[in-house]
Backbone as a ProteinNet text record, in pm:
[ID]
protein_1_A
[PRIMARY]
TLLHAQTEDGHAALAGMVEFFSAFVERCHEAKEEQALLPVLASHGIVDAEVVRTIQSDHREADRLMRELRRFATRRRIEPEIGTLLASYIALQRHHMAFEDISVIPFAEHALSAAEDAQVREAFQRIEESVVGRGGREILLALAGALMDVARTLGVERPARPPKLVRDILRSGSVTVAPGDSLARAHELMTSLGTRELPVVEHEALV
[TERTIARY]
8343.5	8263	8208.7	8293.1	8248.9	8127.8	8127.2	8020	7885.1	7886.6	7762.4	7726.8	7813.9	7793.6	7755.4	7633.6	7585.7	7536.2	7628.3	7595.7	7693.1	7664.7	7753.9	7892.9	7899.1	8028.7	8104	8029.5	8093	8154	8080.9	8132.8	8251.3	8244.6	8355.8	8481	8461.1	8574.8	8639.1	8557.9	8610.1	8687.5	8629.5	8697.6	8829.4	8828	8950.6	9057.7	9017	9113.7	9180.2	9096.7	9150.5	9246.1	9210.7	9298.3	9428.7	9420.2	9540.9	9635.9	9582.5	9668.3	9723.3	9642.3	9688.2	9805.4	9792.1	9896.3	10016.9	9992.4	10102.1	10179.1	10107.5	10174	10208.4	10106.1	10126.1	10215.6	10183.5	10255.9	10380.6	10388.9	10508.9	10601.4	10553.9	10638.9	10697	10611.7	10659.6	10756	10724.5	10812.6	10947.6	10947.6	11073.6	11163.8	11105.1	11185.7	11237.5	11146.4	11184.8	11270	11248.6	11321.6	11447.4	11450.1	11561.2	11643.8	11579.9	11656	11712.2	11627.1	11672.5	11782.7	11776.2	11886.8	12022.2	12023.8	12150.5	12201.2	12112.9	12153.8	12198	12125.8	12162	12296.7	12326.7	12454.3	12573	12553.1	12657.8	12653.5	12555.9	12540	12485.7	12420.3	12370.7	12243.1	12157	12036.8	12046.6	12004	12012.4	11884.1	11887.9	11775.3	11649.1	11663.6	11546.1	11473.4	11548.8	11487.8	11411.8	11473.8	11409.2	11281.4	11286.7	11168.4	11056.2	11092.2	10990.4	10923.6	11003.2	10948.4	10859.4	10905.8	10826.4	10697.7	10705.6	10585.1	10483.5	10532	10442.5	10377.2	10457.3	10404.3	10295.4	10319.7	10220.3	10090	10103.8	9984.5	9909.4	9983	9918.8	9845.8	9907	9842.9	9714.7	9718.2	9598.7	9485.4	9517.3	9414.8	9362.3	9450.9	9406.3	9314.1	9340	9248.4	9109.7	9105.5	8976.8	8906.9	8984	8925.5	8870.7	8942.1	8892.9	8761	8752.6	8630.8	8511.2	8531.1	8421.4	8389.8	8491.8	8471.9	8381.6	8366.2	8281.6	8134.7	8103.8	7964.6	7889.5	7759.6	7678.1	7661.6	7681.2	7666.6	7802.1	7831.4	7954.5	7932.5	7996.6	7974.8	8056.1	8008.7	8082.2	8224.1	8245.3	8379.1	8484.5	8441.6	8536.7	8615.3	8546.4	8614.8	8724.8	8697	8797.2	8914.4	8883.1	8989.3	9078.8	9017	9096.4	9183	9125.7	9202.9	9321.5	9299.5	9407.1	9514.3	9470.8	9566	9652.5	9590.4	9665.3	9758.2	9712.1	9798.1	9919.3	9898	10009	10110	10061.3	10152.6	10231.2	10167.1	10239	10348.2	10315.6	10414.5	10528.5	10493.1	10591.4	10688.4	10634.9	10720.7	10810.2	10756.1	10836.8	10952	10924.4	11029.5	11137.8	11096.1	11194.3	11275.1	11214.4	11285	11407.8	11408.2	11523.3	11606.4	11550.5	11622.8	11671.1	11618.6	11655.2	11700.1	11616.6	11640.6	11776.7	11817	11948	12063.6	12056.7	12164	12160.2	12039	12025.6	12079	12061.7	12104.7	12254.2	12320.7	12461.9	12558.5	12508	12599.1	12617.7	12526	12536.5	12627	12703.8	12786.5	12697.5	12755.3	12677.5	12627.6	12711.5	12671.6	12557.7	12565.7	12460.3	12330.1	12342.7	12225	12155.4	12234.1	12177.7	12113	12176	12121	11985.2	11975.1	11847.8	11741.5	11779.6	11682.7	11630.9	11720.6	11677.7	11581.8	11611.2	11521.8	11386.1	11386.6	11260.5	11178.8	11247.5	11178.8	11117.2	11192	11140.9	11017.1	11024	10909.9	10788.2	10809.9	10699.1	10634	10716.3	10662.3	10590.4	10638.9	10572.2	10434.6	10416.8	10289.9	10192.8	10238.3	10146	10179.4	10288	10323.6	10391.6	10440.4	10505.3	10402.7	10441.7	10349.4	10247.9	10259.5	10162	10167.3	10286.4	10298.1	10211.5	10216.1	10135.6	9986.3	9947.8	9807.9	9766.3	9852.9	9822.2	9812.2	9902.9	9897.5	9771	9730.4	9605.4	9486.7	9491.8	9385.6	9379.9	9496	9499	9436.1	9468.7	9409.2	9258.7	9212.9	9069.3	8997.7	9061	9000.4	8985.3	9086.4	9077.5	8964.6	8948.7	8840.6	8703.6	8689.8	8562.7	8531.3	8634.2	8612.7	8561.5	8616.3	8571.4	8426.6	8387.3	8251.5	8149.1	8195.2	8101.8	8060.1	8132.7	8096.5	8207	8200.9	8306.1	8267.1	8143	8100.3	8179.1	8231.9	8309.1	8227.7	8223.3	8148.5	8212	8129.1	8181.8	8278.3	8389.6	8489.7	8444.3	8458	8425.2	8529.7	8494.7	8593.6	8712.4	8833.4	8953.9	8961.5	9008.5	9032	9182	9221.3	9363.8	9422.7	9347.1	9399.9	9421.2	9354	9374	9507.3	9564.4	9685	9807.4	9793.1	9905.2	9901	10017.7	10026.1	10159	10166.8	10290.7	10394.5	10520.9	10627.4	10662.5	10633.2	10663.6	10813.7	10857.3	10998.9	11044.3	11163	11216	11357.1	11406	11545.3	11604	11736.5	11807.6	11861.1	11889.1	11941	12067.8	12148.2	12272.8	12261.1	12142.1	12124.8	12133.3	12178.7	12191.7	12055.4	12047.3	11925.3	11900.9	12009.4	11995.4	11923	11958.4	11890.9	11742.9	11716.9	11577.6	11497.9	11558.9	11491.4	11464.4	11562.1	11545.8	11430.8	11424.8	11317.2	11181.3	11172.3	11044	10997.5	11091.2	11055.9	11004.6	11074.5	11035.4	10899.5	10873.4	10750.2	10635.1	10663.5	10558.1	10506.7	10595.7	10555.2	10641.1	10595.8	10670.3	10725.9	10711.1	10765.9	10806.7	10905.7	10952.4	10978.8	10945	10980	11131.2	11188.9	11329.4	11335.8	11398.3	11395.9	11537.7	11559.3	11688.5	11662.8	11724.9	11705.9	11556.3	11485.4	11342.5	11254	11307.6	11228.7	11220.5	11102.8	11084.4	11153.2	11247.2	11321.4	11294.2
10611.2	10536.8	10630.6	10723.2	10815.6	10897.1	10936.5	11022.8	10952.3	10819.5	10742.7	10701.2	10732.4	10685.3	10801.6	10855.1	10963.8	10903.2	10841.5	10772.2	10817.3	10773.8	10806.4	10747.6	10625.1	10563.9	10642.3	10690.1	10767.4	10895.5	10965.6	11089.3	11060.2	10951	10914.4	10882.2	10812.9	10780.3	10906.2	11000.6	11126.1	11201.8	11211.7	11280.3	11210.8	11076.9	11002.6	11026.5	11032.9	11060.6	11196.2	11296.1	11430.8	11433	11366.5	11362.9	11290.2	11178.1	11102.1	11185.1	11243.9	11322.6	11445.9	11507.2	11625.7	11592.1	11483.3	11448.6	11385	11284.9	11205.7	11282.1	11354.1	11423.1	11566.5	11642.9	11787.2	11816.8	11759.4	11798.8	11715.9	11594	11510.9	11516.2	11466.7	11456.1	11590.8	11690.6	11820.5	11883	11872.6	11929.8	11858.7	11727.6	11652.7	11699	11717.6	11759.8	11901.1	11993.6	12134.5	12171.7	12106	12142.8	12059.2	11936.4	11847.3	11804.9	11748.2	11687	11788.8	11875.1	11968	12062.1	12116.9	12203.5	12132.6	12003.8	11929.8	11907.5	11866	11843	11973.2	12082.3	12210.7	12259.9	12232.5	12278	12211.6	12095	12024.2	12057.3	12136.4	12163.6	12044.7	11951.9	11829.6	11855.9	11942	11981.4	12130.3	12169.9	12310.8	12383.9	12515	12597.7	12565.6	12526.7	12495.8	12372.9	12271.1	12151.2	12187.1	12268	12309	12387.2	12478.4	12556.9	12466.7	12366.8	12276	12198.1	12148	12072.4	12161.6	12282.2	12373.1	12414	12430.4	12462.3	12348.8	12224.7	12109.1	12110.3	12139.3	12142.1	12248.4	12367	12474.3	12438	12377.1	12337.8	12226.4	12131.3	12025.2	12083.7	12181.8	12245.7	12317.8	12382.7	12451.4	12352.6	12241.1	12139.7	12081	12063.1	12006.5	12103.4	12233.2	12330.2	12320.3	12302.7	12287.3	12158.9	12051.3	11924.5	11936.1	12005.3	12024	12101.1	12200.5	12281.6	12196.5	12109.8	12024.4	11914.1	11870.7	11760.7	11800.7	11929.9	11973.8	11982.3	11965	11974.8	11844.2	11854	11736.7	11645.2	11700	11620	11611.6	11495.1	11478	11534.2	11645.3	11716	11653.4	11667.4	11612.4	11667.9	11791.9	11852.2	11773.1	11695.3	11616.7	11521	11458.6	11364.1	11430.7	11549.7	11622.7	11664	11712.3	11755.2	11638.8	11526.7	11409.4	11360.7	11358	11313.5	11406.6	11537.4	11634.4	11619.5	11598.2	11583.7	11460.1	11348.5	11223.7	11231.6	11291.5	11307.4	11393.6	11499	11585.9	11508	11429.4	11354.2	11249.9	11186.1	11088.9	11156.9	11271.5	11347.5	11391.5	11436.8	11482.7	11370.4	11252.6	11139.8	11097.5	11099.2	11062.9	11160.4	11289.4	11390.6	11368.8	11343.1	11324.1	11195.3	11095.5	10969.7	10988.1	11093	11113.6	11234.8	11327.5	11451.1	11464.5	11381.1	11394.1	11261.9	11160	11035.1	10972	10960.8	10897.7	10969.1	11102.9	11179.5	11165.2	11163.1	11147	11012.1	10910.7	10775.5	10756.3	10828.9	10799.8	10911.8	11033.5	11145.9	11184.2	11146	11185.3	11090.6	11148	11065.1	10993.7	10897.3	10824.2	10918.5	11015.8	11111.1	11199.7	11244.1	11328	11250	11125.9	11041.6	11024.8	11001.6	10987.8	11117.7	11230.3	11361.4	11383.3	11348.5	11365.3	11273.3	11148.9	11054.4	11102.8	11158	11210.1	11327.3	11412.8	11525.7	11475.4	11374.2	11313.8	11264.1	11196	11140.4	11250.8	11360.5	11472.2	11533.4	11552.8	11611.6	11520.4	11391.7	11296	11294.7	11292.9	11287.4	11417.2	11529.8	11656.8	11663.9	11590.5	11593.6	11489.1	11365.3	11255.9	11187.4	11229.8	11169.3	11034.6	10979.7	10848.3	10742.2	10657.2	10555.2	10606.9	10735.1	10794.2	10736.5	10694.9	10637.3	10513.3	10428	10305.4	10338.7	10445.3	10486	10532	10610.5	10657.8	10541.2	10444.5	10328.6	10247.2	10237.8	10167.8	10242.8	10378	10458.2	10433.4	10427.1	10400.9	10266	10163.9	10032.8	10033.2	10106.5	10115.5	10185.7	10290.4	10361.5	10270.5	10186.9	10093.6	9993.6	9946.8	9852.7	9917.5	10043	10113.2	10132.3	10170.8	10191.9	10064.2	9950	9823	9792.5	9824.2	9792.8	9887.7	10006.5	10101.9	10059.7	9966	9917.3	9940.5	9868.6	9874.7	9962.3	10010.7	10093.8	10224.3	10259.9	10382.4	10482.9	10608.2	10708.6	10731.9	10769.3	10799.8	10916.7	10904.7	11010.4	11130.7	11251.1	11370.2	11388.9	11459.2	11481.8	11558.4	11520.7	11589.1	11728.6	11821.6	11957.6	11982.8	12089.5	12122.1	12138.3	12202.4	12227.5	12098.3	11989.4	11861.6	11798	11839.2	11775.5	11864.3	11992.7	12085.6	12162.3	12191.7	12272.4	12345.1	12449.7	12525.4	12446.1	12485.2	12418.4	12282.3	12256.2	12125.1	12109	11984.9	11955.2	12005.1	12064.1	12117	12065.2	12083	12055.8	12180.5	12189.2	12301.6	12260.9	12357.4	12323.5	12238.5	12255.8	12180.2	12044.5	12008.2	11877.4	11767.2	11651.3	11539.7	11478.8	11411.5	11339.4	11226	11170.1	11062.4	11113	11234.8	11290.9	11318	11372.7	11398.5	11268	11163.4	11033.5	10979.8	10993.9	10945.2	11018.3	11150.6	11228	11187.1	11174.5	11139.9	11001	10907.2	10772.4	10773.5	10846.9	10851.3	10917.2	11022.5	11098.9	11045.2	10949.4	10894.7	10993.4	11074	11172	11155.4	11212.5	11200.7	11334.9	11436.1	11565.7	11643.4	11731.3	11818	11956.4	12062.1	12196.1	12217.4	12283.4	12320.6	12468.2	12496.4	12629.7	12680.1	12807.1	12871.8	13011.8	13042	13172.4	13200.7	13098.8	13108.1	13136.6	13119.3	13139.2	13009.2	12981	12862.5	12884.6	12796.1	12811.6	12698.5
8995.8	9092.1	9199.3	9245.6	9349.2	9305	9178.4	9131.1	9133.9	9126	9129.4	9272.2	9366.1	9504.3	9594.5	9574.5	9659	9790.5	9863.6	9987.5	10095	10216.4	10328.1	10304.1	10250.3	10220.6	10113.5	10011.7	9907	9960.1	10045.7	10104.6	10195.9	10270.6	10358.5	10277.2	10164.3	10078.9	10022.3	9979.6	9926.4	10033.7	10153.3	10262.8	10297	10292.5	10321	10216.8	10089.4	9982.8	10002.6	10031.5	10050.9	10168.9	10277.5	10395	10363.8	10292.2	10258.8	10173.7	10064.7	9977.2	10049.4	10135.7	10207.5	10298.8	10374.3	10470.3	10402.7	10319.2	10263.4	10156.6	10070.1	9958.4	9994.3	10032.7	10051.3	10171	10286.8	10408	10434.2	10378.8	10398	10276.5	10163.4	10045	10003.9	9989.2	9943.5	10043.6	10172	10274.4	10276.9	10262.4	10262	10148.5	10031.2	9916.4	9934	9965.5	9967.1	10088.3	10201.6	10322.6	10345.6	10293.1	10325.6	10205	10104.3	9995.2	9896.4	9843.6	9739.7	9787.2	9910.1	9953.8	9955	9995.4	9997.5	9855.8	9766.3	9627.6	9561.1	9588.3	9528.1	9579.1	9705.9	9762.1	9693.8	9636.2	9562.7	9413	9372.8	9230.7	9154.3	9224.9	9161.5	9082.6	9135.8	9062.9	9034.2	8914.9	8880.3	8916.6	8901.1	8943	8864.7	8738	8656.7	8708.7	8750.9	8808.8	8935.5	9020.8	9145.4	9115.9	9019.4	8984.3	8932.4	8850.4	8797.6	8910.7	9003.7	9116.4	9202	9230.8	9312.3	9240.3	9109	9031.6	9040.6	9031.5	9047.6	9185.6	9288.1	9424.5	9438.6	9382.8	9395.7	9322.5	9204.4	9130.6	9203.7	9261.4	9339.8	9459.9	9525.1	9640.9	9598.4	9480.9	9431.9	9407.5	9340.1	9314.4	9444.6	9543.7	9670.9	9744.5	9734.2	9795.9	9734.3	9601.6	9534.7	9579.8	9592	9636.5	9778.1	9865	10001.8	10000.8	9914.4	9907.4	9865.6	9766.1	9720.7	9821.9	9896.2	9991.1	10106.9	10132.1	10243.3	10205.2	10077.3	10033.2	10060.9	10069.2	10100.4	9980.3	9861.1	9739.7	9669	9612.6	9536.5	9396.4	9367.4	9242.3	9128.8	9003.3	8889	8875.5	8922.6	8912.1	8986.8	9086.5	9164.6	9075.6	8978.8	8890.3	8811	8757.5	8680.2	8768.2	8889.1	8980.5	9021.2	9055.4	9095.3	8979.9	8858.4	8742.5	8717.5	8728.7	8708.2	8815.5	8939.3	9050.3	9031.1	8997.2	8980.9	8860.5	8750.7	8633.3	8666.5	8743.7	8784.4	8868.3	8963.2	9049.3	8969.9	8872.7	8789.7	8708.2	8650.2	8573.7	8665.1	8785.3	8883.6	8920.2	8947.5	8984.7	8868.8	8746.9	8630.5	8612.3	8632.5	8620.2	8725.6	8849.5	8956.8	8938.4	8876.4	8852.9	8765.1	8681.1	8593.1	8632	8709.4	8737.4	8881.3	8972.7	9114	9175	9165	9237	9205.6	9077.7	9050.7	9119.5	9125.4	9187.6	9339.6	9393.8	9538.6	9583.7	9499	9536.3	9527	9435.8	9409.6	9446.4	9464.3	9484.3	9630.3	9717.1	9856.7	9934.1	10025.8	10113.6	10213.8	10284.3	10385.1	10493.6	10531.5	10635.1	10586.7	10461.1	10406	10390.4	10347.9	10334.1	10468.8	10573.5	10708.1	10753.6	10719	10754.7	10688.8	10561	10489.2	10548.1	10577.6	10634.6	10770.5	10851.7	10981.7	10964.5	10867.1	10840.7	10793.6	10707.7	10662.4	10781.8	10873.8	10990.6	11076.3	11096.1	11176.1	11111	10979.4	10908.3	10919	10897.3	10901.7	11039.2	11143	11279.3	11314.5	11261.4	11290.7	11224.7	11115.2	11042.2	11095	11107	11141.1	11272.9	11339.3	11466.3	11448.9	11560.3	11554.7	11514.6	11422.8	11375.1	11276.2	11240.9	11149.8	11010.1	10967.7	10833.3	10821	10923.1	10919.7	10916.7	10988	10988	10848.9	10782.4	10648.3	10549.8	10561.7	10472.7	10497.5	10623.7	10655.3	10595.3	10600.1	10539.2	10389	10324.4	10180.4	10149	10228.8	10208	10227.7	10329.3	10354.8	10240.3	10185.8	10073.2	9952	9927.2	9815.1	9837.6	9962	9992.9	9971.5	10017.1	10000.8	9853.2	9774.8	9631.3	9565.2	9607.8	9549.7	9587.5	9711.4	9754.9	9693.1	9648.9	9588.4	9449.3	9389.6	9257.4	9157.6	9049.5	8948.9	8830.2	8828.7	8715.9	8715.2	8601.8	8587.8	8507.2	8553.3	8477.4	8341.5	8244.9	8111.9	8121.1	8051.1	8056.7	7975.1	8033.2	7954.3	7845.3	7738.3	7631.8	7686.5	7639.2	7684.3	7625.9	7707.8	7665	7661.1	7594	7586.2	7726.1	7815.5	7949.8	8029.1	7987.1	8054.8	8017.3	7904.2	7853.5	7870.8	7838.5	7844.8	7975.7	8030.4	8151.3	8152.7	8233.8	8243.3	8320.7	8308.2	8381.7	8327.6	8198.7	8142.2	8123.3	8107.7	8090	7953.5	7948.7	7823.6	7801.4	7677.8	7646.3	7582.6	7587.5	7527.5	7390.3	7301.9	7169	7174.2	7277.9	7287.1	7352.5	7402.1	7464.5	7359.1	7401.1	7307.3	7277.1	7162.5	7129.1	7228	7280.9	7379.7	7504.1	7548.7	7666.1	7633.9	7515.2	7476.9	7473.4	7417.7	7411.6	7551.3	7639.8	7777.2	7846.6	7829.5	7890	7834.4	7703.2	7641.8	7684.3	7693.6	7736.9	7879.4	7967.1	8107.8	8126.9	8049.2	8065.9	7982	7892	7808.1	7706.2	7650.4	7549.5	7425.7	7314	7188.6	7143.1	7225.6	7189.1	7314	7298	7405.4	7348	7422.2	7376.6	7384.5	7284.5	7287	7325.5	7438.9	7497.6	7520.5	7486.1	7511.2	7565.4	7679.4	7744.1	7766.5	7813.7	7846.1	7725.1	7606.3	7483.5	7406.4	7349.9	7267.8	7133.7	7101.8	6976.9	6877.3
[MASK]
+++++++++++++++++++++++++++++++++++++++++++++++++++++++++++++++++++++++++++++++++++++++++++++++++++++++++++++++++++++++++++++++++++++++++++++++++++++++++++++++++++++++++++++++++++++++++++++++++++++++++++++++

């Protein structure tokens, strides 16, 4: 829809999307995980180094895509590349959340003591306030709602999807299993990630 909306509203919507993702995902979500949650879980041995590396790799790739989106958002015309970048960014975030749903969240919910949970929540609050200030979360949620309203008013026509390329589907840092992992774990991972195959890796080599 954005690509067909070479209007002031279309440009405002694009700028709003970039601002929302930058503040809510890049500066809040990523900082909360890397500065507050993961160190506590790692100190208990709850998450291993490979999980941390995968999460950090996702964060770096998301940051790279966001830099590209910011660059295009400053132009006077909405370029076709924006659609590909947004699709790649959203696909990455969905994959990232699916991975965390099975590798981080269950442990964070059940393994931390009440004191540790409170400590993490306080750290989350400090990070959030440092990024968006007090009441900033409500402002970001209001921005998200406004963006959805603008998208609806721009029209429901969707641009034709470009043909998928290998790079649109495959990426580095994908989830892997080890030869000794159970089939149940492999099935759980594939179900969570919506895939029918996983690389089997041992000592950083595909086996």
